[in-house]
RODO-2510 file (C-alpha; in nm, 4 decimals, decimal comma):
residues 227
     n   res          X          Y          Z
     1     m    -7,9296     6,5346    14,3675
     2     v    -7,9483     6,7876    14,6528
     3     l    -8,2342     6,8589    14,8939
     4     w    -8,2344     7,1639    15,1184
     5     v    -8,4874     7,2057    15,3994
     6     f    -8,5319     7,5246    15,6082
     7     g    -8,6114     7,4922    15,9745
     8     y    -8,7441     7,7833    16,1804
     9     g    -8,8779     7,5990    16,4867
    10     s    -8,7679     7,2779    16,6540
    11     l    -8,5654     7,1702    16,3471
    12     v    -8,3131     7,4374    16,4444
    13     w    -8,2120     7,2499    16,7598
    14     n    -8,3423     6,9013    16,6890
    15     p    -8,3458     6,8095    16,3154
    16     g    -8,3915     6,4382    16,3848
    17     f    -8,2776     6,3195    16,0417
    18     d    -7,9437     6,2440    15,8708
    19     f    -7,8045     6,5508    15,6900
    20     d    -7,4749     6,6523    15,5316
    21     e    -7,4607     7,0258    15,6034
    22     k    -7,6266     7,2860    15,8276
    23     v    -7,6158     7,6558    15,7392
    24     i    -7,7457     7,9350    15,9587
    25     g    -7,9410     8,1973    15,7629
    26     f    -8,2803     8,3431    15,6948
    27     i    -8,5692     8,3705    15,4504
    28     r    -8,7285     8,6976    15,3471
    29     d    -9,0876     8,8222    15,3682
    30     y    -9,1982     8,5695    15,6364
    31     r    -9,2276     8,5861    16,0122
    32     r    -9,2856     8,3284    16,2834
    33     v    -9,6315     8,3093    16,4457
    34     f    -9,7666     8,0695    16,7124
    35     d   -10,0883     8,0086    16,5231
    36     l   -10,0777     7,6350    16,4588
    37     a   -10,2289     7,3611    16,6731
    38     c   -10,0244     7,0579    16,7707
    39     i   -10,2376     6,7689    16,8978
    40     d    -9,9946     6,4725    16,8852
    41     h    -9,6516     6,5946    17,0037
    42     r    -9,6790     6,8671    17,2665
    43     g   -10,0559     6,8819    17,2939
    44     t   -10,3701     6,6701    17,2653
    45     p   -10,6944     6,7043    17,0646
    46     e   -10,8669     6,8222    17,3855
    47     h   -10,5885     7,0652    17,4793
    48     p   -10,3857     7,1537    17,1683
    49     a   -10,0443     7,3125    17,1930
    50     r    -9,9536     7,6276    17,0028
    51     t    -9,6602     7,5791    16,7702
    52     l    -9,5001     7,7775    16,4941
    53     t    -9,5918     7,8386    16,1371
    54     l    -9,4853     8,1103    15,8934
    55     e    -9,6918     8,4138    15,8031
    56     p    -9,6153     8,6084    15,4870
    57     k    -9,5115     8,9638    15,5781
    58     q    -9,3367     9,1943    15,3366
    59     g    -9,0038     9,3174    15,4648
    60     s    -8,9727     9,0645    15,7487
    61     i    -8,6924     8,8148    15,7807
    62     c    -8,7009     8,4837    15,9678
    63     w    -8,3736     8,3367    16,0859
    64     g    -8,3196     7,9632    16,1198
    65     a    -8,1174     7,6804    15,9688
    66     a    -8,1032     7,5158    15,6284
    67     f    -8,0186     7,1440    15,6162
    68     c    -7,8725     6,9706    15,3131
    69     i    -7,9135     6,6058    15,2140
    70     r    -7,7112     6,5283    14,9014
    71     g    -7,6017     6,2480    14,6730
    72     c    -7,8490     5,9712    14,7452
    73     p    -8,2201     5,9616    14,6497
    74     e    -8,2896     5,7067    14,9196
    75     r    -8,1560     5,9422    15,1933
    76     e    -8,3559     6,2315    15,0531
    77     r    -8,6684     6,0174    15,0494
    78     a    -8,6090     5,8938    15,4044
    79     a    -8,5579     6,2511    15,5301
    80     m    -8,8730     6,3753    15,3581
    81     e    -9,0816     6,0840    15,4824
    82     y    -8,9620     6,1541    15,8383
    83     l    -9,0355     6,5256    15,8069
    84     e    -9,3826     6,4694    15,6575
    85     k    -9,4706     6,2463    15,9541
    86     r    -9,3207     6,4875    16,2076
    87     e    -9,4645     6,8004    16,0491
    88     c    -9,8043     6,6452    15,9888
    89     e    -9,9926     6,9589    16,1004
    90     y    -9,8426     7,1546    15,8115
    91     d   -10,0479     7,1207    15,4920
    92     q    -9,8097     7,2921    15,2509
    93     k    -9,4502     7,2759    15,1330
    94     t    -9,3295     7,6144    15,0087
    95     i    -9,0192     7,6714    14,7987
    96     v    -8,8138     7,9684    14,9177
    97     d    -8,4855     8,1494    14,8675
    98     f    -8,2350     8,1291    15,1523
    99     y    -7,9960     8,4089    15,2523
   100     t    -7,6948     8,4448    15,4840
   101     d    -7,6192     8,8144    15,4377
   102     e    -7,8767     9,0757    15,5490
   103     d    -7,7124     9,3380    15,3263
   104     s    -7,7499     9,1321    15,0105
   105     f    -8,0621     9,0432    14,8136
   106     e    -7,8720     8,7719    14,6270
   107     p    -7,9835     8,4377    14,7741
   108     t    -7,7239     8,1926    14,8984
   109     l    -7,9545     7,9058    14,8049
   110     t    -8,2630     7,8717    14,5895
   111     g    -8,5273     7,5962    14,5804
   112     v    -8,5244     7,5395    14,9583
   113     v    -8,8242     7,3495    15,1019
   114     v    -9,0057     7,4834    15,4079
   115     f    -9,3172     7,3448    15,5761
   116     t    -9,5973     7,6039    15,6006
   117     s    -9,9706     7,6211    15,6648
   118     t   -10,2909     7,7405    15,5013
   119     f   -10,4299     8,0359    15,6985
   120     d   -10,7900     7,9213    15,6838
   121     k   -10,9696     7,7439    15,9688
   122     v   -11,2135     7,5798    15,7250
   123     i   -10,9496     7,4344    15,4960
   124     n   -10,6869     7,3664    15,7627
   125     k   -10,8161     7,2106    16,0856
   126     y   -10,4844     7,2781    16,2593
   127     y   -10,4906     7,6546    16,2027
   128     l   -10,5809     7,8309    16,5298
   129     g   -10,5300     8,1894    16,4127
   130     p   -10,3855     8,4735    16,6191
   131     a   -10,4781     8,5411    16,9814
   132     p   -10,3890     8,7956    17,2499
   133     l   -10,0462     8,7472    17,4078
   134     e   -10,1887     8,6496    17,7482
   135     q   -10,4201     8,3884    17,5941
   136     m   -10,1421     8,2307    17,3875
   137     a    -9,9130     8,2249    17,6912
   138     s   -10,1771     8,0593    17,9080
   139     q   -10,2316     7,7886    17,6454
   140     i    -9,8587     7,7280    17,6040
   141     a    -9,8064     7,7183    17,9814
   142     t   -10,0624     7,4401    18,0322
   143     a   -10,0553     7,2225    17,7147
   144     s    -9,8629     6,8932    17,7075
   145     g    -9,8482     6,5788    17,4980
   146     p    -9,6434     6,2637    17,4230
   147     c    -9,3283     6,4580    17,3361
   148     g    -9,3426     6,6851    17,6374
   149     n    -9,5020     7,0137    17,7270
   150     n    -9,5658     7,3166    17,5107
   151     r    -9,3668     7,5594    17,7231
   152     d    -9,0470     7,3596    17,6733
   153     y    -9,0944     7,3942    17,2995
   154     l    -9,1047     7,7741    17,3408
   155     f    -8,8119     7,7892    17,5852
   156     l    -8,5954     7,5627    17,3636
   157     l    -8,6755     7,7796    17,0633
   158     e    -8,5779     8,0932    17,2559
   159     k    -8,2503     7,9252    17,3583
   160     a    -8,1750     7,7986    17,0063
   161     l    -8,2226     8,1413    16,8512
   162     f    -8,0011     8,2944    17,1191
   163     e    -7,7308     8,0373    17,0412
   164     i    -7,7299     8,1127    16,6662
   165     g    -7,7106     8,4852    16,7437
   166     h    -8,0535     8,5838    16,6047
   167     e    -8,3161     8,6251    16,8729
   168     d    -8,6787     8,6912    16,7855
   169     d    -8,8504     8,9671    16,9867
   170     m    -9,1884     8,7964    16,9605
   171     v    -9,0494     8,4687    17,0962
   172     i    -8,8818     8,6493    17,3857
   173     e    -9,1994     8,8420    17,4744
   174     l    -9,4109     8,5287    17,4657
   175     a    -9,1586     8,3267    17,6665
   176     n    -9,1450     8,5962    17,9334
   177     e    -9,5254     8,6004    17,9549
   178     v    -9,5269     8,2223    18,0015
   179     r    -9,2658     8,2595    18,2784
   180     n    -9,4913     8,5168    18,4464
   181     i    -9,7773     8,2659    18,4413
   182     l    -9,5594     7,9836    18,5741
   183     g    -9,4381     8,2155    18,8495
   184     k    -9,8005     8,2775    18,9528
   185     v    -9,8645     7,9017    18,9538
   186     g    -9,5521     7,8492    19,1665
   187     k    -9,6964     8,0942    19,4214
   188     g   -10,0250     7,8996    19,4434
   189     v   -10,2355     8,0809    19,1826
   190     i   -10,4268     7,8181    18,9778
   191     l   -10,4959     7,8927    18,6120
   192     k   -10,8499     7,8456    18,4903
   193     e   -10,7244     7,6317    18,1982
   194     k   -10,5388     7,3960    18,4308
   195     k   -10,6966     7,0708    18,5347
   196     k   -10,3905     6,9530    18,7276
   197     p   -10,0776     7,1196    18,8685
   198     i    -9,7982     7,1981    18,6203
   199     g    -9,5248     6,9421    18,6568
   200     s    -9,2024     7,0364    18,4852
   201     t    -9,0467     7,3088    18,2768
   202     t    -8,7194     7,3691    18,1009
   203     h    -8,5574     7,6995    18,1799
   204     l    -8,2882     7,8794    17,9868
   205     p    -7,9441     7,8761    18,1435
   206     f    -7,9029     8,2536    18,0968
   207     m    -8,2343     8,3267    18,2723
   208     s    -8,3105     8,3014    18,6455
   209     f    -8,5116     7,9996    18,7585
   210     i    -8,8744     8,0310    18,8593
   211     s    -8,9255     7,9546    19,2237
   212     g    -9,1054     7,6290    19,2867
   213     v    -9,0868     7,4915    18,9304
   214     q    -8,8778     7,1751    18,8890
   215     v    -8,6750     7,0956    18,5781
   216     h    -8,7034     6,7450    18,4248
   217     p    -8,5322     6,6952    18,0859
   218     l    -8,7335     6,5208    17,8164
   219     a    -8,6390     6,1709    17,7086
   220     e    -8,4384     6,1368    17,3834
   221     a    -8,7101     5,9254    17,2222
   222     a    -8,9663     6,1947    17,2747
   223     m    -8,7338     6,4672    17,1428
   224     a    -8,6752     6,2730    16,8191
   225     m    -9,0317     6,3318    16,6994
   226     d    -9,0700     6,6870    16,8229
   227     s    -9,2707     6,9395    16,6221
***
């Protein structure tokens, strides 16, 4: 038996489960959006973080990584139980085709599992819906939870996509807007959403540091249950 799981967010840099193979590639007709609330990893019920889900969009492609678990039903079950706990905000599992060649419409893999969300605020309590760039950036800059802060999730995603050679313009634009907000905080401008000063942030090694913002890496235990 073989189980393939597609990761398009934190799974790309931090899968957290035992796997046999990792393949860089993409799925078609989906795009990343920061429209999902996270209230137990990088946010709280009072101040939810914004994390990724997938939005169907004809003609789009979403790069990420496919992970394979093969040969043992117990390992497959353990991986899926871990993922269902970690991805608890996602109310759907979608089966997709996975590609590695942008010039070919012949999938490299079929039957790949990906965690997705219902785009309905009534049915899905975690669905936040879209928001203006500045509003999303402000929320991401200030939210934090047991696994760390929301902005680190965004910056680590930006770094991971850079490292696999497939950056996402939306992610870069949002990350830069968050940096702008953190820069203002560093210069003494207090955000309305903030109730206490921002503590730490992770910054990309290929970007210049924001003046006045310290870097404190997250603990391994916290990273293991990232979302």
